[in-house]
C-alpha positions as YAML, in Angstrom:
chain: A
units: angstrom
residues:
- id: 1
  name: MET
  ca: [-11.08, 15.54, -7.70]
- id: 2
  name: MET
  ca: [-9.27, 13.91, -4.77]
- id: 3
  name: SER
  ca: [-8.45, 10.27, -4.31]
- id: 4
  name: ASN
  ca: [-10.65, 8.23, -2.00]
- id: 5
  name: LEU
  ca: [-8.02, 5.50, -1.57]
- id: 6
  name: ARG
  ca: [-7.59, 6.12, 2.16]
- id: 7
  name: SER
  ca: [-11.34, 5.90, 2.77]
- id: 8
  name: ILE
  ca: [-11.65, 2.78, 0.63]
- id: 9
  name: LEU
  ca: [-8.85, 1.05, 2.53]
- id: 10
  name: LEU
  ca: [-10.14, 2.14, 5.94]
- id: 11
  name: GLU
  ca: [-13.56, 0.77, 5.08]
- id: 12
  name: ALA
  ca: [-11.98, -2.53, 3.99]
- id: 13
  name: LYS
  ca: [-10.18, -2.77, 7.35]
- id: 14
  name: THR
  ca: [-13.40, -2.30, 9.34]
- id: 15
  name: GLY
  ca: [-13.67, -5.10, 11.87]
- id: 16
  name: LEU
  ca: [-10.02, -6.13, 11.55]
- id: 17
  name: SER
  ca: [-7.42, -5.75, 14.26]
- id: 18
  name: PRO
  ca: [-4.79, -3.09, 13.50]
- id: 19
  name: TRP
  ca: [-2.17, -5.76, 12.77]
- id: 20
  name: GLN
  ca: [-4.39, -7.82, 10.45]
- id: 21
  name: ARG
  ca: [-4.02, -7.54, 6.70]
- id: 22
  name: ILE
  ca: [-6.95, -6.98, 4.41]
- id: 23
  name: PRO
  ca: [-7.98, -10.47, 3.24]
- id: 24
  name: GLU
  ca: [-7.12, -11.42, -0.35]
- id: 25
  name: THR
  ca: [-10.82, -12.02, -0.98]
- id: 26
  name: GLN
  ca: [-11.55, -8.30, -0.56]
- id: 27
  name: TRP
  ca: [-9.02, -6.96, -3.08]
- id: 28
  name: GLN
  ca: [-11.29, -7.41, -6.11]
- id: 29
  name: GLU
  ca: [-13.98, -5.34, -4.39]
- id: 30
  name: ILE
  ca: [-11.41, -2.69, -3.43]
- id: 31
  name: ALA
  ca: [-10.12, -2.56, -7.02]
- id: 32
  name: ALA
  ca: [-13.68, -2.12, -8.33]
- id: 33
  name: GLN
  ca: [-14.03, 1.01, -6.15]
- id: 34
  name: CYS
  ca: [-10.85, 2.59, -7.49]
- id: 35
  name: GLY
  ca: [-11.04, 5.15, -10.25]
- id: 36
  name: PRO
  ca: [-8.26, 7.05, -12.05]
- id: 37
  name: GLU
  ca: [-7.44, 9.18, -8.99]
- id: 38
  name: GLU
  ca: [-6.95, 6.14, -6.77]
- id: 39
  name: VAL
  ca: [-4.84, 4.36, -9.39]
- id: 40
  name: GLN
  ca: [-2.68, 7.47, -9.73]
- id: 41
  name: GLU
  ca: [-2.23, 7.61, -5.93]
- id: 42
  name: ILE
  ca: [-1.27, 3.93, -5.83]
- id: 43
  name: HIS
  ca: [1.37, 4.48, -8.53]
- id: 44
  name: ALA
  ca: [2.69, 7.53, -6.66]
- id: 45
  name: ARG
  ca: [2.92, 5.56, -3.41]
- id: 46
  name: ILE
  ca: [4.79, 2.70, -5.11]
- id: 47
  name: THR
  ca: [7.23, 5.14, -6.72]
- id: 48
  name: SER
  ca: [7.81, 6.83, -3.37]
- id: 49
  name: LEU
  ca: [8.37, 3.53, -1.57]
- id: 50
  name: LYS
  ca: [10.84, 2.37, -4.23]
- id: 51
  name: ALA
  ca: [12.78, 5.62, -3.89]
- id: 52
  name: GLU
  ca: [12.77, 5.31, -0.10]
- id: 53
  name: LEU
  ca: [13.97, 1.71, -0.29]
- id: 54
  name: LEU
  ca: [17.05, 2.87, -2.20]
- id: 55
  name: THR
  ca: [18.03, 5.03, 0.78]
- id: 56
  name: VAL
  ca: [17.76, 2.25, 3.38]
- id: 57
  name: GLU
  ca: [21.06, 0.85, 4.58]
- id: 58
  name: ASP
  ca: [21.64, -2.86, 3.86]
- id: 59
  name: TRP
  ca: [22.30, -3.57, 7.53]
- id: 60
  name: ASP
  ca: [19.00, -2.23, 8.87]
- id: 61
  name: GLY
  ca: [17.53, -5.73, 9.28]
- id: 62
  name: ASP
  ca: [14.10, -4.77, 7.92]
- id: 63
  name: THR
  ca: [14.44, -4.72, 4.15]
- id: 64
  name: GLY
  ca: [15.48, -8.31, 3.54]
- id: 65
  name: THR
  ca: [18.25, -7.10, 1.24]
- id: 66
  name: THR
  ca: [21.84, -8.14, 1.56]
- id: 67
  name: SER
  ca: [24.94, -6.80, -0.06]
- id: 68
  name: THR
  ca: [27.19, -9.17, -1.92]
...
């Protein structure tokens, strides 16, 4: 079975401008729609983003990290 995370998030963004975040009040409803496949996809995305963050140079200005 495939994850429906993308569909769930797109539905939650209905009516919002592209730059608007999903309101905090909707996250409980989103979580209630997530099954094991969606949770697995979320974990995979977090792992991927953490790995990508390690490759970003400190000086890029976007990560908020600084070298000491």
